[in-house]
N, C-alpha and C positions, 0 to 999 in steps of 0.2 A: 749239677742243675745250672741253667743259665739264669741271669737275672730278668725279672720280668719285662723291664722296658725293652731289653735286647730282643727277648723272645716275641714280645708284642710287635716291634719293628719287623722282625723276620716273618711273622705269620701274616701280618698285613701286606707285605711285599709278594709274599706267595700267594695269597688270595688275589691280588690285583694281576699277578701274571697268570693264574689259572683262569680267571673270569675273562682277561683279556684274550686268552687263547681260544675261549668260547664265543668270541665276538662282542663282548660287553666292555664298556669303559665305565666302570664304577669307581665312586669315591669310596675308599675303605677305610674306616676308622676302628681303632682297637682301644677297648675301655678296660682298665684292670678293676675287677670286682673280687670281693673276698674270697669267693670259691671258683671263680671262672674268668677267663678273658672273653669279652664279648667283642665280636667282630661284626661291624655294622657295614651293610652294602647298602650304598646310596647312588641314585643316579638313574639315567634313563634306562629302562629294561629291567631295573631290579624286581620290580613287581612280578616279573616272569617266574621268579624263584618262589612265589607263593602258591601258584596253582596246584592242584592236586594235594592240598592240605600240606603245602610246603615240602613236598618230596625232594625239590632240588636243593632247598636249604638243608634238609636232612643229609642228602647225598654229599653235598660240599663240606658239611660239618664232619661226617664221618671219615672222608679223604683227609681234611685237615688234622684231626685227631690221630689218625693212622700215621701222618708223616711226622708230626711232633710229639707223639706218645712218649718217647724217652726223655724229652725235654721238658715236660710239664710235671710240675710237681704233684706228688701223690694226693688225691683227693680234689685236684683241680680239673676243670674242663675247659675245652675251646668250644664256645657257643656262637654259632652264625645266626645273624637276624637281619631283616630287612622290614622296614615300615613298622617296627615293633610287633611283628608277627608273632615271634617266638615268645617275646616277654607276655603277650597277651594269652597264648597257648598254655604257658608255664603257670600263669595266675590261675586259668581255669582248671588246669589238671590238679593244682593244690586245693582248690576249692571242691572239686569232685572227691578227692582224697579225704578231706575234712568230712564231708557228707557221708563217704562209706565209712568211716570210724564211728559217726555218731549212729549209723544203722548198726554197726557190730555191737555198740553199746546197748543199744534199745532192743535188739533182737538176740543178741548172743550168738548169732551166725557168723560164720566168716564170709567175706564179700570179694568178688572178683573184679579186677579192672584189667583191661587190654583186649587184644595184644598190644604190647608196647615196645618201642624200640629201647636200646640201652639208656639212652638220655632220659626218655620219659620215665623209665622204671627207677632210675636214680633218684628223680625228683619225688616219686612216690615214697621209695624207701627212706628218703631224707625227711619228709613231712611225717611219715608214721614213726621214725625214730624219736622225733621230738616230744612223743607221748610216752609216759611211762607204763600205760596199761596196755599198748598196742604193739603189734609185731607184724612184720610183712615178709614174704618170700616169694621169689620168682619160679615159675613152673613153665616147663616147654622146652622144646628143642629149637635150635636156630636163632636168628636174630630177634624176632618178635616173640614175646612170651607174655604170659599172664603174671598178674601179680595178686597174691592172696592177701587180704589184709584180715586179721583176727586178734581177738583179745589174748594177751600174754597170759600163760598158764601161771598161777600162783605158785610162789617158791615152796618147794618141798619142805616140810618140817618132819623132823626126827624125834 
């Protein structure tokens, strides 16, 4: 694995090159976070990446993760954001997940969320895994899947 600063520099340069080829001239900043590298797009036209629920951000993030997959430490992701769109969506998804876990606790019934892409599913699974009494599982085929949140079965006693 390469060191984070070198990787961050190369990812930033790659994103600048790709977005320039698309006709944009963005300022690209890379921030090291505990579980991800955050790639921030700023400049004229960066709001274009937010249309249609941030589909262009998702697509660019998918490409970047595919290109640098072998260089990123296990458990880390490359996250593309602009105008704090992703940060806000991530916070919203965590809040929805907390709400669903409370609903599972109050009703005893599993709850579904989705369909979600792999990035969003990972956020849900991480939020659920922080709770001792909850578990989550992805269901479906293809890139977009449902996540089921449910109460963990009590440990078997013999």
